[in-house]
C-alpha positions in Angstrom: 141.2 -264.8 -84.1 142.9 -264.1 -87.7 141.9 -263.6 -90.7 142.5 -265.5 -93.9 146.1 -264.9 -94.8 147.1 -264.3 -91.6 146.0 -260.8 -91.2 144.9 -260.0 -87.5 141.1 -258.4 -87.1 142.7 -255.4 -85.9 144.8 -254.8 -89.0 142.2 -256.1 -91.2 139.9 -253.4 -89.4 142.5 -250.3 -90.3 143.1 -251.6 -93.7 139.4 -251.5 -94.5 138.7 -248.6 -93.0 141.2 -247.1 -95.1 140.0 -248.3 -98.2 136.6 -246.9 -97.3 138.0 -243.7 -96.4 139.8 -243.3 -100.0 137.1 -244.7 -101.9 135.0 -241.9 -99.7 137.2 -239.1 -100.7 137.4 -239.8 -104.2 133.3 -240.2 -104.5 133.5 -236.6 -102.6 136.2 -235.2 -104.8 134.1 -236.2 -107.8 131.2 -234.9 -106.2 132.5 -231.4 -105.5 134.1 -230.5 -108.9 130.7 -231.4 -110.1 129.0 -228.9 -107.9 131.8 -225.9 -107.8 133.8 -226.4 -110.9 131.3 -224.6 -113.0 130.7 -221.8 -110.8 134.5 -221.2 -110.6 134.8 -220.8 -113.9 132.1 -218.5 -114.5 133.4 -216.3 -111.3 136.8 -216.6 -113.4 135.6 -215.5 -116.8 133.8 -212.5 -115.1 136.8 -210.9 -113.1 138.6 -211.1 -116.3 136.0 -209.7 -118.2 135.7 -206.7 -115.6 139.6 -206.3 -115.9 139.9 -206.3 -119.5 136.9 -203.7 -119.9 138.5 -201.7 -117.2 142.0 -201.9 -119.3 140.2 -200.9 -122.3 138.6 -198.0 -121.1 141.3 -196.3 -118.6 144.1 -197.6 -119.6 144.9 -197.2 -123.2 148.7 -197.2 -123.9 149.7 -196.5 -120.3 152.2 -199.8 -119.2 152.8 -197.1 -116.1 149.2 -196.7 -115.1 148.9 -201.0 -115.8 151.8 -201.7 -113.3 150.0 -199.1 -110.7 146.8 -201.2 -111.5 148.5 -204.6 -110.6 150.0 -202.9 -107.5 146.7 -201.7 -106.0 144.9 -205.2 -107.2 147.4 -207.0 -105.3 148.0 -204.5 -102.3 143.7 -204.8 -101.8 143.9 -208.3 -102.1 146.4 -208.8 -99.4 144.1 -206.1 -97.2 141.3 -207.7 -97.6 142.3 -211.2 -96.8 144.1 -210.0 -93.4 141.4 -208.1 -92.6 143.0 -204.9 -92.7 139.9 -202.9 -94.6 136.2 -203.2 -94.3 136.7 -205.1 -90.7 137.3 -204.8 -87.2 140.6 -204.8 -86.1 142.4 -208.4 -85.7 144.6 -207.7 -83.0 142.8 -205.6 -80.4 142.0 -207.7 -77.0 138.5 -209.4 -78.7 140.1 -210.1 -81.7 143.5 -211.7 -80.1 141.1 -213.6 -77.9 139.0 -215.0 -80.9 142.2 -215.7 -82.3 143.8 -217.8 -79.5 140.3 -219.5 -79.1 140.5 -220.6 -82.7 143.8 -221.9 -81.6 142.5 -224.2 -78.5 139.8 -225.2 -80.4 141.7 -226.5 -83.4 139.3 -224.6 -85.6 141.5 -222.4 -87.3 139.5 -220.1 -89.5 142.6 -218.6 -91.5 141.2 -214.7 -91.7 143.7 -214.0 -88.5 147.0 -215.1 -88.7 150.6 -213.8 -87.3 152.9 -211.8 -89.5 155.7 -211.3 -87.2 158.1 -214.2 -86.8 157.7 -213.7 -83.2 154.7 -214.4 -83.5 154.7 -217.1 -86.0 156.8 -218.6 -83.1 154.6 -217.9 -80.4 151.7 -219.8 -81.9 154.0 -223.0 -82.3 154.3 -223.1 -78.8 151.1 -221.7 -77.6 149.2 -224.1 -79.7 150.9 -226.6 -78.4 149.8 -226.7 -74.9 146.5 -225.0 -75.8 145.5 -228.0 -78.2 146.3 -230.6 -75.8 144.6 -228.4 -72.9 141.5 -228.0 -75.7 141.2 -231.9 -76.5 141.4 -232.9 -72.8 138.7 -230.6 -72.4 136.6 -232.2 -75.4 137.6 -236.0 -74.0 136.2 -234.9 -70.0 133.0 -233.5 -72.0 132.6 -236.5 -74.0 132.4 -238.4 -70.6 130.4 -236.5 -68.7 127.3 -236.1 -71.7 127.3 -239.5 -72.4 127.2 -240.1 -68.5 124.2 -237.2 -68.6 122.5 -239.1 -71.6 122.6 -242.2 -70.0 121.1 -241.4 -67.0 118.0 -239.9 -69.1 117.9 -243.5 -70.9 118.2 -245.2 -67.6 115.3 -243.4 -65.8 113.2 -243.8 -69.1 114.0 -247.2 -68.8 113.0 -247.6 -65.1 109.5 -246.2 -66.0 109.2 -248.7 -68.6 109.7 -251.5 -66.3 107.7 -250.4 -63.8 105.0 -250.3 -66.2 105.5 -253.4 -67.3 105.9 -255.0 -64.0 102.8 -253.6 -62.9 100.8 -254.8 -65.8 102.7 -258.5 -65.3 101.6 -258.3 -61.9 97.9 -257.3 -62.3 97.5 -260.2 -65.2 99.1 -262.5 -62.4 96.5 -261.6 -59.5 93.5 -262.1 -62.0 94.7 -265.5 -63.3 95.7 -266.2 -59.7 92.0 -264.9 -58.5 90.3 -266.6 -61.2 91.8 -270.3 -60.6 92.7 -270.5 -56.7 90.0 -267.6 -55.7 93.1 -266.1 -53.5 92.2 -263.0 -51.4 93.8 -259.6 -53.3 96.6 -258.0 -52.1 96.3 -254.4 -51.1 99.1 -252.9 -53.1 101.6 -253.9 -55.7 104.9 -255.2 -55.2 107.7 -253.4 -53.3 110.0 -253.3 -56.1 107.6 -251.0 -58.1 107.7 -248.6 -54.7 111.3 -247.3 -54.9 113.9 -246.6 -57.6 116.6 -246.3 -55.7 116.7 -250.0 -54.3 116.5 -251.6 -57.9 119.5 -253.1 -59.1 120.3 -252.0 -62.4 123.8 -251.1 -62.7 124.6 -254.0 -65.3 121.8 -251.9 -67.3 122.9 -250.3 -70.4 121.4 -248.0 -73.0 121.8 -248.6 -76.7 124.3 -246.9 -78.5 121.9 -245.9 -80.9 119.7 -244.1 -78.3 122.6 -242.1 -77.2 123.7 -240.9 -80.6 119.5 -240.1 -81.2 119.9 -237.5 -78.4 123.5 -236.0 -79.0 122.3 -235.6 -82.7 118.8 -234.0 -81.6 121.0 -231.4 -79.0 123.9 -231.0 -81.7 120.8 -229.8 -84.0 119.2 -227.3 -81.5 122.3 -225.8 -80.4 123.2 -225.2 -84.5 119.8 -224.6 -85.0 120.0 -221.5 -82.6 123.2 -220.6 -83.2 122.4 -220.1 -86.9 119.4 -218.0 -86.2 121.4 -215.4 -84.2 124.1 -215.3 -86.8 121.6 -214.9 -89.3 120.4 -211.9 -88.0 123.5 -210.1 -86.8 125.7 -211.0 -89.8 123.2 -210.5 -92.6 123.6 -214.2 -93.7 120.9 -216.6 -95.3 120.0 -218.5 -92.6 121.5 -221.7 -94.7 124.7 -219.8 -94.4 124.5 -219.3 -91.0 123.6 -223.1 -90.3 126.5 -223.9 -92.7 129.1 -221.7 -90.6 127.7 -223.5 -87.5 128.7 -226.9 -88.9 131.6 -225.8 -90.4 132.4 -224.4 -87.1 131.6 -226.8 -84.5 133.0 -229.6 -86.5 136.2 -227.6 -86.0 136.6 -227.7 -90.1 137.1 -223.7 -89.9 137.0 -222.9 -93.9 137.1 -219.4 -92.9 134.7 -218.3 -96.0 132.3 -217.4 -93.2 133.8 -215.9 -89.7 131.3 -214.2 -86.9 132.0 -210.9 -85.1 134.3 -209.5 -88.1 132.1 -206.7 -88.8 133.1 -203.3 -87.5 129.9 -202.6 -85.5 127.3 -204.9 -83.9 124.0 -203.8 -82.1 125.0 -204.9 -78.2 128.3 -206.1 -79.7 129.7 -207.5 -76.1 126.7 -209.9 -75.4 126.8 -211.3 -79.1 130.7 -212.2 -78.6 129.6 -213.6 -75.1 127.0 -215.6 -77.1 129.3 -216.4 -79.7 131.9 -217.9 -77.4 129.2 -220.0 -75.7 127.9 -221.2 -78.7 131.1 -222.4 -80.3 132.2 -224.0 -77.1 128.9 -226.3 -76.5 128.6 -226.6 -80.2 132.5 -227.8 -80.9 131.9 -230.3 -77.4 128.6 -231.6 -78.5 129.6 -232.2 -82.5 132.7 -234.1 -80.7 130.8 -236.2 -78.7 128.6 -236.9 -81.3 131.2 -237.9 -84.3 132.9 -240.3 -81.6 129.7 -242.3 -80.9 129.2 -242.0 -84.5 132.6 -243.5 -84.8 132.1 -246.5 -82.4 128.5 -247.5 -85.4 131.0 -247.2 -88.0 133.5 -249.5 -86.3 130.5 -252.0 -85.9 129.8 -251.5 -89.4 133.3 -252.4 -90.0 133.0 -255.3 -87.9 130.2 -256.4 -89.7 132.0 -256.8 -93.0 135.0 -258.3 -91.6 132.5 -260.7 -90.3 130.9 -261.5 -93.6 134.1 -261.9 -95.2 135.6 -264.3 -92.6 132.5 -266.6 -92.2 130.5 -265.7 -95.3 127.1 -266.6 -94.6 127.8 -269.2 -92.0 125.7 -269.0 -89.0 128.3 -267.8 -86.2 127.6 -265.7 -83.5 129.0 -262.4 -83.8 130.4 -260.7 -80.8 129.3 -257.3 -81.7 125.5 -257.8 -82.3 123.3 -256.7 -79.2 121.5 -259.6 -77.5 118.8 -257.9 -75.5 116.6 -260.0 -73.3 113.5 -259.0 -71.4 113.9 -256.9 -68.7 111.2 -258.7 -66.3 112.5 -261.9 -67.0 115.8 -260.4 -65.5 113.9 -260.1 -62.2 111.8 -262.7 -62.0 113.3 -266.0 -64.0 116.8 -266.5 -62.3 117.3 -269.3 -64.4 118.4 -267.7 -67.4 120.1 -264.9 -65.4 122.3 -264.1 -62.3 120.7 -265.6 -59.1 118.9 -262.8 -57.3 117.4 -262.3 -53.8 114.9 -259.7 -52.4 117.1 -257.9 -49.6 115.8 -256.1 -46.9 112.4 -254.6 -48.2 112.5 -254.1 -52.1 116.4 -254.2 -53.4 117.7 -257.0 -55.4 120.7 -258.1 -55.5 123.2 -260.5 -57.8 124.7 -263.5 -56.3 128.3 -263.7 -56.9 128.1 -267.5 -57.4 125.8 -267.9 -60.4 126.7 -270.1 -62.5 125.5 -268.3 -66.1 126.6 -264.9 -66.1 124.0 -262.0 -67.6 125.4 -261.7 -71.1 125.4 -258.1 -72.1 125.4 -256.6 -75.5 128.9 -255.2 -77.0 127.2 -251.8 -78.0 126.2 -250.6 -74.3 127.2 -248.5 -71.6 127.8 -249.5 -68.3 125.9 -247.2 -65.7 127.9 -248.6 -63.0 131.1 -247.3 -65.1 129.3 -243.6 -65.3 128.8 -243.5 -61.7 131.7 -244.0 -60.5 133.8 -240.7 -60.9 137.1 -241.7 -59.6 137.2 -244.3 -62.3 136.5 -242.4 -65.6 138.2 -244.3 -68.5 140.2 -241.3 -69.3 142.1 -241.6 -66.0 142.9 -245.3 -67.0 144.0 -244.3 -70.0 146.3 -241.9 -68.4 147.0 -244.5 -65.8 148.2 -246.9 -68.5 150.2 -244.9 -70.2 152.2 -243.8 -67.5 152.3 -247.5 -66.5 153.6 -248.1 -70.0 156.3 -245.3 -69.7 157.5 -246.6 -66.6 157.8 -250.0 -67.7 160.0 -248.8 -71.1 162.4 -247.4 -68.4 163.1 -250.8 -67.1 164.1 -252.3 -70.7 162.9 -254.8 -73.1 162.2 -257.5 -71.0 159.9 -255.3 -68.4 158.1 -254.2 -71.9 157.6 -257.7 -72.9 156.0 -258.4 -69.4 153.2 -256.0 -70.0 149.7 -257.3 -69.7 148.0 -257.6 -73.2 145.6 -254.9 -72.4 148.3 -252.6 -72.4 149.4 -252.8 -76.0 146.0 -253.8 -77.8 145.1 -251.3 -80.4 141.9 -249.1 -79.3 143.1 -248.6 -76.0 144.0 -245.2 -75.8 142.3 -241.7 -77.2 138.7 -240.6 -77.3 137.8 -243.5 -79.5 138.6 -245.8 -76.5 136.7 -243.3 -74.2 133.6 -243.6 -76.0 134.0 -247.0 -76.7 134.8 -247.9 -73.0 131.0 -246.9 -72.4 129.4 -248.6 -75.1 131.4 -251.8 -75.8 132.3 -254.5 -73.0 136.1 -255.4 -72.4 135.5 -258.5 -74.4 134.3 -257.0 -77.9 135.8 -253.6 -77.9 138.8 -255.1 -80.6 136.6 -257.9 -82.3 
């Protein structure tokens, strides 16, 4: 499907995203200029006031003393920036471990940096493999945290389903008893007695529910970390919370950095807690950012759909189509034909004429619970197969399946998208 002007929808999406990001950056530049420019001017004015006052009172008519002052200020600025004075050692083993942690996590505070040529060369090689391993760890964590949250949402869905089935069954018994005077059964249907046999592999929780859970977990971790930093680093709580966000998102400005003072109470426990908070926080925020990117992608799809179809009533593939779970079990004409196997399990017939239509924003529990079929392994296999076929020449490359070459088939967004979107709607 193409948009007007012959632009494919995938290309239109990236163009639209580029325009939106450019507008977002322009608005951000104007915002921060307004918020921070006045303070910058006041700080510069205060520095030059102190500087000129010192010159008037202590350096009258002494060019050599003025030169020594400038040398002192330059040396003090460099020493303060590199952490030589008033801070703990940078290159003892704990400091070096903190440095490599900022490399692997891609935070890069900037407070510690190699000064020697050999150290800079080592950072290039070490950082290449370290960042690759860190990104792989984040991707694997992304799959498992979404799996865990989907399991929680599935358990909640089963409880709601059991309550609705119980209410529906009791109501039907009352009607049946009042009309046909049939004897009352002693128990509820067997389907309510055991969750393990309920075939809900095709049920998928909403991406918005997963995003809500991830947001709550990330906020709890950030608040706990901020409480720790505020008490031990003597920061305001908001500054500590700001540091937690900057660190967890791997932005790493370096204006606030933890474990930099010469002395701390229980320093070893504090360094360990700081490491755990950074690892868990970065993983949770990384997962949240990828899930949020899917919501942004849905918004772009909506805009493209509006630009293409206007106000015409055309079904959008990315909009959710939820239907009642009760009808899934009891009314087989609108869903795959179901039958009871054994005591209380439900199975879908393979020859059903109308397959169940799932929402493009949902997670497949069947894929989650198949540990040997994770999307990262699929992505790596696709990359390997593509490389193998490229060796065979252009003819082999042209014969590759379309799914090998389609946009959005690799990377962290693809890992999350495969959990939330059906294969037919990933690139729509």
